[in-house]
N, C-alpha and C positions, 0 to 999 in steps of 0.2 A: 218271824214272818211265817208263821204256821197257819194263819187263818186262810180260809178259802175266800177268794174274791171272784165275783162273776161280773163280766162286762157284757151288758145286754145291748144288742144292736151294734156289732163290732165293725164299724166302718174305718175310715182313715184315722180319725182321732182315737177311736177305741183301740185300733191296732198299734198306734204310736204309744199309747198308754201301756199296753201289754208289753211291748218290746222294752220300754223304759223300765218297767217294774222288774223284768227279768235281768236287765243290766244292773239294776240296783240291788239284786240279790234274792228276789222272790223266786221260789221254785215253780216251774211250769206245772208241776203236779198239783199246786194249790190255786191254779188259775183256770176259771171256767169261762166259756164264751158262748153267746147265742148269736145266730145269724138267720137271715131269711132264706138263704140259698144253701143247700147241702154242699155244693162245690166250694163255696166260700168257707164253710166250716172245715172241710177237709184241708183246704189250703192253709188255714190257721193252725190246724193240728200238725201238719207236716212241717211248717215253717218254725213253729215255736214249741211244739210239744204240749200245748194246752189241750183241755178237754172240751169239745163242743157238747152242749146240752140244750134241752128245751128251756123256754122261759120259766115254765112251771118247776122244772128240776132245779134250775138256778135259784129260784125263790125259796125252795125247800132246803137246799143243802149249803148254800154259800153264807158266810158270815157277813159279807158286805156285798151289796148290789150297786153297780155303777150303771146308770141308765144313760145311754148315749144315742138314743133314737132321736129323730127330728121332733121339734116341738109339737107339730100337728099330729104326730103318732103317739104322743105320750099318754093321752087319755085312754086309748085303746089298750096300750101295754099295761097300764095300771089296773084296768078292769080285769085283765088276765091274771095279773100277779096278786091282787088284793087277797083272794081267799087263801093264799099259800105263804104270805109273808108274816111271820110272827112279830109281835110288837118290839122285840129287842133287836131286830135286824136293822143294821145301818143301811140307809138308802142314800146314795149320792147321785144327784142329778147334774147332768152336763148340758141340759137343754136351755137355750137362750130364752129369756123372758118369762119363764114359768116360775112363780114363787113357791117357796117351800110349803105354804099353806095348801096349794093345789094337791100336793102329795099327802099331806097330813089329813086332809078331808076324805081321801079315798083309801087310805091304809088303816091298819088297826090303830086304836087310840094310843097315843104316846110313842108312836114309831119315830125314831130319830132320823131326821133328814138334813143333809148338808147340800147346799147349792154351790156348784163350781162352774165358773166360766174360764175355759182354757182357750188356747188358740193354736193354729196350725204349726208354728215352730216347735210344737211337741214332737214333730217328725224328726227334728235334729237336736232334741234335748235342750231347746232354748225357749220353751213355752213360758208364758206368764199365766198362772192359774190363780184366780181370785175366788176366795172361799168364804162362805157365809153360813152360819148355823140356822136351822129351823128352831121351833119352839122347844123341842125336846132333845136337841143335840147338846152333848156335854163337851167339855174341854178335851176329853179323851177322844171323842168322835172327830173333833176338828184336827187333833194331832194325827189321827189315823189317816184322814183325808190328805193332810200335808205329806205324810210319809208316802202315800201312793203317788200323788201328783208331783212330789219333789223329784221323782225319778225321771221326769221329762222337762225339768226347768225350775223356775222359781215359783214360790207361792206367796200370796198376800191375803191376809184376813181383812174383810171389810164388813160393815153392817149391810144387811140385805137391801136396805133402801138405796144403796149406792151401786147395786149390781147392774142396773140398766145402763148407768153411765160407764161402768167398767166394760160392759159388753160393747158399747159404742167406741170406746177409746182403745181397748186392748183386744177384745175378742175379734172385732173387725179390723183392728189396726194394721195388721200386716198387709191387707189389701190396699190400704192407702199408700203404703210405701211402694208396693209393686206398681201401682198406678203412676206414681211419681217417677219411678225408674223407667217405665214404659215411655212416658212423655219426654223425659230427658234423653233417652236413647234416640227417639225420633228427632229431637233437637240436634243431637250429635251428628246424625245422618245429614240433616239440613245444612249443618256447618261444614260438611265435607268428609266426615269420618266414616269408615266402614262400620256396619252394624256391630260386628263382634268386638271391635276395639272400643266403640262407644259404650257397649254393654260392660266390658271389663273395667273401663275407667270409672263408670258410675257405681258399679257394685263395690269396688274397692273403696271409693270415696264414702259410700254408705257404711261399710264395715268400719272404716277408720273413724268416721264421725261418731258412730254408735259406741265404739270402745272408748273414745275420749269422753263422751257424755257419761258413760258408766263409771269410768275410772278416775277422771280428773277431779270430780267434785265441783267443777265450775258450773255456773248458771249457763244455759244455752245462749243467752244474750252475750255474755262475755266471750264464749267460744266463737260466736258469729263475728263479734267485733274484732277478734284477733285475725280474722281473714279479710276484714273489710277495711282496706287502706283508703285514705282520702283521695277522692277523684279517680279511684281505681276501677277495675273491671267488676268487682263484686258488688260495689254500691250501686252501679248502674243496673245490674241484674236485680238487686233487691228493690230498687225503685220501680222497675217494671212489674215485679210481683205485687207490690203494694198498689200500683196503678190499676192492675187488673183484679184487685180485690181477692187475692189468694187467701189471705188470712181470714177474711170474712166468710169466704166460701168453705174453708175448712171447719170453722165454727158451725156454720149452717149444716154441713154434712154430718158432723157428729151429733148435732141435735136431732137430725132426721133419723140417724141410726138408733139413738136412744128412744125416740118415739116409736119406732118400729118394734123395738124390744118390748116396750110396754103393750103394744097392740097384740103381740104374740101371747101375752099373759091372758088376754081376753078371749083367745081362741080364734082370732082373725088370721088364720094361716094363709 
């Protein structure tokens, strides 16, 4: 792990990635960061021992560039970087919706680009990072991206044509669960529980259910049926969820997220 890696636009996800890389064995001496605000740069230097640099300096000196700015800022960043990024430099994009072709058209010919969609559980090393190669990325480039993002969770390779769906399902996915927990907490209060107790009950139920889904190998339908006894409480709740169209609403919500990811690729920020 002696290569220099630069994280450009180091916000929450970028910082989570940095901290995960350090825990995974990367030396802070090999990690560069860029930020908009000097005080933020100094904060990262103090906290992690990494080196703040300008975008231009990062492009010139790092072996790998990880671009974590917002999608609507990516074009401006690439205009700044393009004169300084040699063709052999690996560029990793963490921007939702933007295809690898967007980068390849703006950088030197044959520049290897890898597209990655991660999510906020990177902050607790439980991210799901979905990785797709551009036209010039090799198996070694993909393995390098997996090495980096493996420090904050799991990785999965998919064709780039599936990235918008993965963004809808996984990139935005944690927000759906938070929304569900919020609604269930309100229901617990309506049923007479204090907020803190309702919250603890729901969070532990979510953790337990997630671990069972991950470790049991059972289909979610089977696990749900194990809780759903005849004429019991659970089946009455499930009936109400179906009556209110919750399944259809979830499918529509994911389609809307996918469509928005596609819009971002067209520059409609």
